[in-house]
VEXDREN-2710 file (C-alpha; in Angstrom, 1 decimal):
% VEXDREN-2710
k/r/px/py/pz
1/MET/77.0/-168.5/-104.6
2/SER/73.6/-167.6/-105.8
3/VAL/70.2/-169.0/-105.0
4/ILE/68.5/-169.4/-108.3
5/ILE/64.9/-170.4/-109.3
6/THR/65.7/-173.1/-111.8
7/GLY/62.2/-174.4/-112.5
8/THR/58.6/-173.4/-111.9
9/GLY/55.2/-175.1/-112.2
10/SER/51.6/-174.4/-111.4
11/TYR/48.2/-176.0/-111.3
12/VAL/45.2/-173.8/-112.3
13/PRO/42.0/-175.7/-111.7
14/SER/39.8/-176.3/-114.7
15/ASN/36.5/-175.6/-112.9
16/ILE/35.6/-172.0/-113.6
17/THR/33.0/-170.2/-111.4
18/ALA/31.9/-166.9/-113.0
19/ASN/30.3/-164.1/-111.0
20/ASP/26.8/-164.8/-112.3
21/GLN/26.9/-168.2/-110.6
22/PHE/26.5/-166.3/-107.3
23/GLU/23.1/-164.9/-108.4
24/ASP/21.1/-167.3/-106.2
25/HIS/23.1/-166.6/-103.0
26/ARG/21.7/-164.7/-100.0
27/PHE/24.4/-162.3/-98.6
28/PHE/24.4/-161.1/-95.0
29/SER/26.4/-158.5/-93.1
30/GLU/28.6/-159.2/-90.1
31/ASP/25.7/-158.5/-87.7
32/GLY/23.5/-161.0/-89.5
33/GLU/21.3/-158.6/-91.4
34/GLU/20.5/-159.5/-95.0
35/LEU/22.1/-157.0/-97.4
36/SER/19.5/-154.6/-98.8
37/ASP/21.0/-154.5/-102.4
38/ASN/19.8/-157.2/-104.7
39/THR/22.4/-159.9/-105.6
40/THR/23.0/-158.5/-109.1
41/THR/23.9/-155.1/-107.6
42/ILE/26.1/-156.8/-105.0
43/ILE/28.0/-158.7/-107.7
44/ARG/28.4/-155.6/-109.9
45/LYS/29.9/-153.6/-107.0
46/PHE/32.1/-156.6/-106.1
47/LYS/33.5/-156.7/-109.6
48/ALA/34.1/-153.0/-109.7
49/ILE/36.1/-153.1/-106.4
50/THR/38.1/-156.4/-106.8
51/GLY/38.3/-156.7/-110.6
52/ILE/37.3/-160.4/-110.3
53/SER/35.0/-161.8/-112.9
54/GLU/35.7/-165.5/-112.3
55/ARG/37.7/-167.8/-110.1
56/ARG/38.8/-171.4/-110.1
57/TYR/37.8/-174.3/-107.8
58/LEU/39.2/-177.8/-107.3
59/LYS/37.2/-180.8/-108.5
60/PRO/35.3/-182.5/-105.7
61/GLN/37.8/-185.5/-105.6
62/GLN/40.8/-183.2/-105.2
63/VAL/42.4/-181.7/-102.0
64/THR/45.2/-179.2/-101.6
65/SER/48.0/-181.7/-101.4
66/ASP/47.0/-183.3/-104.6
67/VAL/47.3/-180.1/-106.6
68/ALA/50.5/-179.1/-104.7
69/ALA/52.0/-182.3/-106.0
70/VAL/51.0/-181.6/-109.6
71/ALA/52.6/-178.1/-109.4
72/ALA/55.7/-179.7/-107.8
73/GLU/56.0/-182.3/-110.6
74/ARG/55.9/-179.5/-113.2
75/ALA/58.5/-177.5/-111.4
76/ILE/60.8/-180.5/-111.0
77/SER/60.4/-181.3/-114.7
78/ASP/61.1/-177.7/-115.7
79/ALA/64.3/-177.6/-113.6
80/GLY/65.4/-181.0/-115.0
81/ILE/66.5/-182.3/-111.6
82/ASP/66.2/-185.7/-109.9
83/PRO/63.7/-185.2/-107.1
84/GLU/65.8/-187.6/-104.9
85/GLU/68.4/-184.8/-104.7
86/LEU/66.0/-182.4/-103.0
87/ASP/67.0/-181.4/-99.5
88/TYR/63.8/-179.7/-98.5
89/ILE/60.2/-179.7/-99.6
90/VAL/58.3/-176.8/-98.0
91/VAL/54.6/-176.3/-98.5
92/ALA/52.9/-173.0/-97.7
93/HIS/49.2/-173.3/-97.0
94/ASN/46.7/-172.1/-94.4
95/TYR/43.9/-174.7/-94.1
96/GLY/45.4/-178.1/-94.9
97/ASP/43.5/-180.7/-96.8
98/VAL/39.7/-180.1/-96.5
99/THR/37.8/-182.9/-98.2
100/HIS/34.8/-181.7/-100.3
101/GLY/31.6/-181.8/-98.3
102/HIS/33.5/-182.0/-95.0
103/GLN/34.3/-179.2/-92.5
104/GLN/37.4/-180.5/-90.8
105/SER/40.9/-179.5/-91.9
106/ASP/43.4/-182.4/-92.1
107/THR/47.0/-181.4/-91.5
108/VAL/48.5/-184.7/-90.1
109/PRO/50.6/-185.8/-91.7
110/SER/51.9/-182.4/-93.1
111/LEU/51.0/-181.5/-96.6
112/ALA/54.7/-181.5/-97.4
113/SER/54.9/-185.1/-96.3
114/ARG/51.9/-186.0/-98.5
115/VAL/53.5/-184.3/-101.4
116/LYS/56.8/-186.1/-100.9
117/HIS/54.7/-189.4/-100.8
118/LEU/52.9/-188.5/-104.0
119/LEU/56.2/-187.7/-105.7
120/LYS/57.5/-191.1/-104.5
121/ILE/60.7/-189.6/-103.1
122/LYS/62.6/-192.3/-101.1
123/ASN/65.5/-190.2/-99.7
124/PRO/64.9/-189.7/-96.0
125/ARG/67.2/-186.7/-95.9
126/CYS/64.7/-184.8/-98.0
127/VAL/63.0/-183.0/-95.2
128/ALA/59.3/-182.1/-95.7
129/TYR/57.5/-179.6/-93.6
130/ASP/54.7/-177.0/-93.8
131/ILE/54.7/-173.2/-93.2
132/LEU/51.7/-171.2/-92.0
133/PHE/52.3/-167.5/-92.8
134/GLY/49.1/-166.4/-94.4
135/CYS/49.1/-165.4/-98.0
136/PRO/52.8/-164.5/-97.9
137/GLY/53.6/-168.1/-97.1
138/TRP/55.3/-169.0/-100.4
139/VAL/57.5/-166.0/-100.4
140/GLU/58.4/-166.7/-96.7
141/ALA/59.2/-170.3/-97.5
142/SER/61.5/-169.2/-100.3
143/ILE/63.2/-166.9/-97.8
144/GLN/63.7/-169.8/-95.4
145/CYS/65.2/-172.0/-98.2
146/HIS/67.5/-169.2/-99.2
147/ALA/68.7/-169.1/-95.6
148/PHE/69.3/-172.9/-95.6
149/MET/71.5/-172.5/-98.7
150/LYS/73.4/-169.6/-97.3
151/ALA/74.1/-171.7/-94.2
152/LYS/75.2/-174.6/-96.4
153/MET/72.4/-176.8/-95.1
154/ALA/70.8/-177.3/-98.5
155/LYS/71.5/-177.1/-102.2
156/LYS/68.1/-177.9/-103.8
157/CYS/64.7/-177.0/-102.4
158/LEU/61.1/-177.4/-103.6
159/VAL/58.9/-174.5/-102.4
160/ILE/55.1/-174.8/-103.0
161/GLY/52.2/-172.6/-102.3
162/ALA/48.8/-174.3/-102.4
163/GLU/45.4/-173.6/-101.2
164/ALA/41.7/-174.6/-101.6
165/LEU/39.9/-171.6/-100.2
166/SER/36.6/-172.7/-101.8
167/ARG/36.4/-175.3/-99.0
168/VAL/36.5/-172.7/-96.2
169/VAL/34.2/-169.9/-97.4
170/ASP/30.9/-168.8/-96.1
171/VAL/28.5/-168.7/-99.0
172/HIS/26.5/-166.0/-97.2
173/ASP/29.5/-163.6/-97.0
174/ARG/30.1/-161.6/-100.2
175/ASP/33.8/-161.8/-99.5
176/SER/33.5/-165.5/-100.4
177/MET/33.5/-164.4/-104.1
178/ILE/37.1/-163.3/-103.7
179/TYR/38.6/-166.7/-103.0
180/SER/39.8/-169.4/-105.2
181/ASP/42.0/-172.5/-105.4
182/GLY/45.3/-173.4/-107.0
183/ALA/49.0/-174.3/-106.6
184/GLY/52.3/-172.9/-107.6
185/ALA/55.8/-174.3/-107.1
186/ALA/59.5/-173.5/-107.7
187/ILE/62.8/-175.2/-107.5
188/LEU/65.5/-173.1/-105.7
189/GLU/69.1/-174.2/-106.2
190/ASP/72.5/-173.1/-104.8
191/ILE/74.4/-172.4/-108.0
192/GLN/78.0/-171.8/-107.0
193/GLU/79.2/-170.6/-110.4
194/LYS/76.6/-167.9/-110.7
195/SER/77.4/-164.3/-109.8
196/ASP/76.4/-162.8/-106.5
197/HIS/74.4/-160.3/-108.5
198/GLN/72.0/-163.0/-109.8
199/GLY/69.2/-164.9/-108.0
200/VAL/68.0/-163.8/-104.6
201/LEU/69.6/-160.4/-103.9
202/HIS/67.8/-159.4/-100.7
203/HIS/64.6/-160.0/-98.7
204/LEU/62.5/-158.5/-96.0
205/SER/59.8/-159.8/-93.7
206/ALA/57.6/-158.3/-91.0
207/THR/54.8/-159.3/-88.7
208/TYR/52.3/-156.7/-87.3
209/ALA/50.4/-158.4/-84.5
210/LEU/49.8/-155.8/-81.8
211/GLU/46.6/-154.3/-83.4
212/GLU/46.4/-156.3/-86.6
213/ALA/46.7/-160.0/-85.7
214/HIS/43.0/-160.7/-86.2
215/PHE/42.3/-158.7/-89.4
216/ILE/41.8/-162.2/-91.0
217/TYR/40.3/-164.9/-88.8
218/PHE/38.0/-167.9/-88.6
219/GLY/34.4/-167.3/-87.6
220/PRO/30.8/-168.5/-87.9
221/SER/28.5/-167.9/-90.9
222/TYR/26.9/-164.4/-91.3
223/ASN/23.6/-166.2/-91.8
224/GLN/22.4/-166.6/-88.2
225/GLU/19.8/-169.2/-89.4
226/GLU/22.7/-171.6/-90.0
227/THR/22.9/-174.0/-87.1
228/SER/26.2/-175.6/-88.0
229/ALA/29.1/-175.1/-85.6
230/ARG/31.4/-174.7/-88.6
231/ASN/33.7/-171.7/-88.9
232/TYR/34.8/-170.0/-92.1
233/ILE/37.5/-167.6/-93.4
234/LYS/36.6/-164.0/-92.4
235/MET/38.3/-160.7/-92.8
236/TYR/38.0/-157.0/-92.1
237/GLY/38.4/-155.8/-95.6
238/ARG/38.7/-152.1/-95.1
239/LYS/41.3/-152.5/-92.3
240/ILE/43.3/-154.9/-94.5
241/TYR/43.2/-152.5/-97.5
242/GLU/44.5/-149.6/-95.4
243/PHE/47.2/-151.8/-93.8
244/ALA/48.3/-153.2/-97.1
245/ILE/48.6/-150.0/-99.1
246/THR/50.7/-148.5/-96.3
247/LYS/52.9/-151.3/-95.1
248/VAL/53.6/-153.2/-98.4
249/PRO/55.0/-150.2/-100.3
250/GLN/57.2/-149.4/-97.4
251/ALA/58.5/-152.9/-97.2
252/MET/59.2/-153.0/-100.9
253/LYS/61.1/-149.8/-100.8
254/GLN/63.1/-150.9/-97.8
255/CYS/64.0/-154.1/-99.5
256/MET/65.2/-152.2/-102.6
257/GLU/67.2/-149.7/-100.5
258/GLU/68.9/-152.4/-98.4
259/ALA/69.9/-154.2/-101.5
260/GLY/71.3/-151.1/-103.0
261/GLU/69.4/-151.5/-106.2
262/ASP/68.0/-148.7/-108.5
263/ILE/64.2/-148.5/-108.8
264/ASN/64.6/-147.6/-112.5
265/ASP/66.1/-151.1/-113.1
266/LEU/63.0/-152.9/-111.7
267/LYS/61.3/-154.7/-114.6
268/LYS/58.4/-156.6/-112.9
269/VAL/56.7/-156.7/-109.5
270/PHE/54.9/-160.0/-108.7
271/ILE/52.4/-159.0/-106.0
272/HIS/50.0/-161.3/-104.2
273/GLN/46.8/-161.3/-106.2
274/ALA/44.4/-160.2/-103.4
275/ASN/42.3/-157.5/-104.9
276/GLU/42.9/-155.5/-108.1
277/LYS/42.2/-152.1/-106.6
278/MET/44.4/-152.9/-103.6
279/ASP/47.3/-154.1/-105.8
280/GLU/47.0/-151.1/-108.0
281/ALA/47.1/-148.8/-104.9
282/ILE/50.1/-150.7/-103.6
283/ILE/52.1/-150.3/-106.8
284/LYS/51.1/-146.7/-107.2
285/ARG/52.2/-145.8/-103.6
286/PHE/55.4/-147.8/-104.0
287/TYR/56.5/-145.7/-106.9
288/LYS/55.2/-142.5/-105.3
289/LEU/57.7/-143.1/-102.5
290/TYR/60.3/-142.4/-105.3
291/ASP/58.3/-139.5/-106.7
292/MET/57.6/-141.6/-109.8
293/SER/54.6/-143.0/-111.6
294/ALA/54.4/-146.8/-111.9
295/PRO/55.6/-147.9/-115.3
296/GLU/53.1/-149.4/-117.7
297/GLY/53.0/-153.2/-117.4
298/VAL/55.3/-153.4/-114.4
299/MET/52.6/-155.4/-112.4
300/PRO/51.2/-158.5/-114.0
301/LEU/47.7/-159.5/-112.9
302/THR/45.8/-162.8/-112.7
303/ILE/43.2/-161.7/-110.1
304/ASN/40.6/-160.9/-112.8
305/THR/40.2/-164.5/-113.9
306/LEU/41.9/-166.7/-111.3
307/GLY/40.7/-164.9/-108.1
308/ASN/42.6/-165.0/-104.8
309/SER/44.2/-168.4/-104.2
310/SER/46.2/-167.1/-101.2
311/VAL/49.8/-168.6/-101.1
312/ALA/49.4/-169.9/-104.7
313/THR/49.0/-166.5/-106.4
314/VAL/52.7/-165.4/-106.5
315/PRO/54.3/-168.6/-107.7
316/THR/51.4/-169.2/-110.2
317/LEU/51.8/-165.7/-111.5
318/TYR/55.5/-166.0/-112.0
319/ASP/55.2/-169.4/-113.6
320/LEU/52.6/-168.1/-116.1
321/VAL/54.8/-165.2/-117.0
322/ARG/58.0/-167.3/-117.3
323/ARG/56.1/-169.6/-119.7
324/GLY/54.8/-166.8/-121.8
325/GLU/51.2/-167.7/-120.9
326/LEU/50.2/-164.2/-119.6
327/LYS/49.6/-161.9/-122.5
328/GLY/51.6/-158.7/-122.5
329/HIS/54.2/-159.9/-120.0
330/GLU/57.5/-161.6/-120.2
331/VAL/60.8/-161.8/-118.3
332/ALA/64.4/-162.4/-119.5
333/THR/67.8/-163.3/-118.0
334/GLY/69.2/-160.3/-116.2
335/ASP/65.8/-158.7/-115.3
336/LEU/65.5/-157.3/-111.8
337/ILE/62.1/-158.4/-110.3
338/MET/60.4/-158.4/-107.0
339/PHE/58.0/-160.7/-105.2
340/ALA/55.8/-159.2/-102.5
341/SER/52.9/-160.3/-100.4
342/VAL/50.6/-159.4/-97.5
343/GLY/48.2/-161.5/-95.5
344/ALA/47.0/-163.0/-92.3
345/GLY/49.1/-162.4/-89.3
346/MET/49.4/-159.6/-90.4
347/ASN/52.5/-160.5/-92.4
348/VAL/54.3/-158.6/-95.1
349/ASN/57.4/-159.7/-97.1
350/ALA/59.4/-159.1/-100.2
351/ILE/62.2/-160.7/-102.2
352/LEU/64.4/-158.8/-104.7
353/TYR/65.5/-161.2/-107.4
354/ARG/67.6/-161.0/-110.6
355/ILE/66.8/-163.6/-113.2
END
């Protein structure tokens, strides 16, 4: 048997927020001091470091489960399956449904149950649940579904990564410019007649929590004049960068070696779109472990225009490339590819996959 991705879908919000729309923001440091650089300089430096020029936000009337359902519908249609045949719906997210203008996260019922409801699936044996695993959530959910299929517990699974980070950002934190919204989905199927050398070949996951658990956390606004008790997504960017460029390449190499595959056969690496400079450093260090230079075009990027939509970045990226919607990138049957991610936890994972 082989676990194959038979369909993909994504939802990229139409609301574009360019960098210059942050010009009227006041940015503060972690200790509450207003940054000395003017906003134009802060934005210019931000663009140079992250590569982000614009990002996408949901419309006010939308929440995360809404766009998760849209991506799911597109993946189901692409796979050409009856949604009533799904055994599992797994939604990876981090902050639930946060209604525009409100500060409370809503996770009951689960987003997966909400998606199942929106898809109008009647079958009670279609089990819907959520996974919280930081930005690597969609990759980890795919790994779980692969395990279900190997254990003969499932034949068809819908795996979704969806997030609306615009609802949990501190507008006085310059890191708020990194985050965006979106959703990506895939249908995974157990295809008995496919070769064992196709589909998911191997995977690897790790959690580093002794020193790294709180590199990404929830905390108050950096603007100490704000009286609200609301908390926002926060991160120690330098620590995350140093962690990611060390641990992710190692995990990717270990995944390749345990699978017994040749690095020269790897066609594309779909890395979580967190930060352009960080992703470039990860891919450079990964190939350096093999005493090689990264091949031109091996790592597609959407971070520049779509920003960091957390769990949605990897499935959205793969969907866009599969559909030929990302200029200069394509995949074909037989290609060896890798999905890899890093995020809150701190978690790292990778999947080696042959199309």
